[in-house]
Phi, psi and omega in degrees: 000129181289158180293123183291142179238131182279136174222141184278130178265162177286124183228186179287117183250038181234057179292147178295145183297318181295318179295320181296319181294318180290327179291322182299331181288336185248341187262006173061234186264022175294130179280156183300323182297322182286327183286336189248018182218150170271146179250128181273132176262111183282160175083011181264352184290135175240035179304132181283120183240355186249026178230160178284169182297321179295315179297323181295320179295325179288328182262020184307120179253163176293128185264121189234152170243133181261146177217134179227161177243120180269104184254334182205169180081186183272168176297326179297320178293322178295318178295319180297322180295317180287326176297320176295321177299322178297319178294322176297317180297319178294321178298324179284350178100035180247164176245110184280122182260326186200159177219133183231143176232137173245137178272116179216160176285330177201156179299146177293130183294340182266314187231011177075315183244001181097144185300316181297323183285339177299322178296318177296320178295322178299318178297319180295321179295317180294317183292328180275344183072033182279156176242002180212144173242130179246123181264137182275072181167174178264122182271142172285162178305322179293318178297319180298314182293317181297316182294319180294322179294323184274325183272339180062024173225169179292138179236129174229164178248180184300321181297312180298324179295314180295320178298322179295320178296317178299319180297325179289326189264347181294133182239318183281165181296315181290326177297317178295319179295319181293319179294317180297320178298318179295319179295317180292324177297324178287322186286325190308309180283356184251010175295132178215164181146015176305132179198175183294332184280347183276143179290156181224155177279108184223168177166138174058204182291332180294345181260027178074024177085008180294312172065209185297138181091346181250002181283146176275183182288359179111337178224141175286166178300319181294320180296322176298315179298316180297319180295317178298319180295316179297320178297317179295319179297319179297319179294318179296320179298322178295317179296315181295324177297320177296319177294327179298322179298322179297314180295321179295324176296318178295318179295320180297321179296320179293319179294321180298323180272010178058039178263111179295153180237142178237128178252130177267117180238167178156179180291153179299138179067026177275351178102030181292314180294322177298321180292321176299317178297319182293328183274331188230358187055043185289329181073027180280164182299130174238121184215138178281071182208154179286137177057042175290334179248121175242325182267124182296142178239129180244131177229148180261138177213185182215158177278173181295335179266012171094002179281130181273141173210165179251147176242129181239126175271122185251170178295143180284156178257171181206160177301138178055046177300126184306136180300326180301323180289317179300319180292314183291324182268017183303316183295326177286319182289343177297338175301326178291313182293332183272357183286159175274338182208139175254124172262103185269108185270131181239138179276111181292336184275353180289147181293327183229070181296333178298321179294324177298314180300317180297316181297318181294317182293328176298317178292321179297321177297318179297319178296318179298322178293321179295327181265009175051047179198168179278156180279156180294172178296146186245135174242115180281133178232117179269110185260171179063040178295337179288341181259359182254150179283165181297322180295318178297317180295321178296320179295318180291324177296325177286322182286325184235074187294335182266001183282156174258129183259124184222165167231103182296330182289318182265342181092002180294131174077000183293321179295321177296322178296318177302318181294320180292321177298317180298323179293323187270346179292144177295141181260150177304150191265333189259125178269124183230149172241119191234152167231101185261121177302154182296341176287346181261045181298330180294323178291322176301316179296321179294320179298321179292319187278325185256340183246193179238110183278117180271326179202153183209139181214137179264122182241169178299336184263353181148191181267119178265129186225143168244118188213166171245127184226168176284170185298318183292316179293326178299323177294321182293326183264003183305320180298344183251014181286145178257150179250348186286200181298137182290150176288131182292130179301141178093007178294166183305137183244000000 
């Protein structure tokens, strides 16, 4: 996709004087030209041009026009947000025909882009032959209804689009339940459909004289739908709570065995799954698409000195991640809060990697607040160095001096990343000197897998070890502890 360039379209240049005076007081230095025009973002069209007419009819995709409101930040950030919306739309199975941005101090409370601009948007929809409009923001129920009535096409917002992508990509039982809960939470306040055909609660004189024979079944159609949705949401919450218990049991088992955990977090499509594969040969799905990974994957690996730890690939984040998703995926995201180390993956090839880092950290803070605790230590990893230019990499090295730069696809820097993870992982707390009989081979294996072996020597009486282990393992090996001279570190292993 080419870099989008903003260009001003011809719009309605007859703002009301009173509106202009009140707007000038709140919009600062916005110029009149920017306030009264939509800006077209070029290069967003994904019109299919390399197929025959018959093939095109078979591959017919939903044809969409994107519209955003630029309220703050630079023009580059506004373009990046709409370009990302275009990628989200393509991931959902749409064909992006056009993209428009309007400069405003805040979205219009009635129609998101203002009544006058709705007519211009309607013309753009008609000329492009679109059947859907996607707004780069979350629309209120009133804004959604007004836009659909005026545009005469389907209107969805960024939140609904992301929820649809999640619904397409969810594979596991808990992932599907979490997505459905998020969708129902979004849908509940947006139910609409009052009409003459719907039953109403009426009766006697209070019902305008309709009286006997005019009463409805007691609930309106919308009330029935809302009750069914609330019942379904309650059932989903119970199911997700049960699944949460399973994950907590697994985490407890790892903590009991003193196995440190590392969670890979980052922006969607930053290369988290590729990095997991590079570190552990996990073989998980790797796809150049947004939200390709929804279900967390955990793999066990070890450091160069033999300490075992787990690596978990988590769902990617995005700017303005819907609150419904954060709430529904809370039990999955708790894996992040419970980790000993966060590997925060950043896409070096992105135009605005700083914005990605900010968006991810905002979600991490929200997760930490929900779990009433601080987040684990963070290790920044700049991925896709093979796809970024030298100037971009130099800027990122200056901006992120403590980050590790890797290319998961080519393997560059992966060994250095392993070493940094080993440095930052918590080390066992108890220093022990042991003489384990050869009949206690299982304990020797536990010391190797759960602890840190500093020195080891095979003697006629058994395996002599100097190691650091966790509290529980220290209790298990206590009968074999030595009091004599310590084994010199670096002895034959």
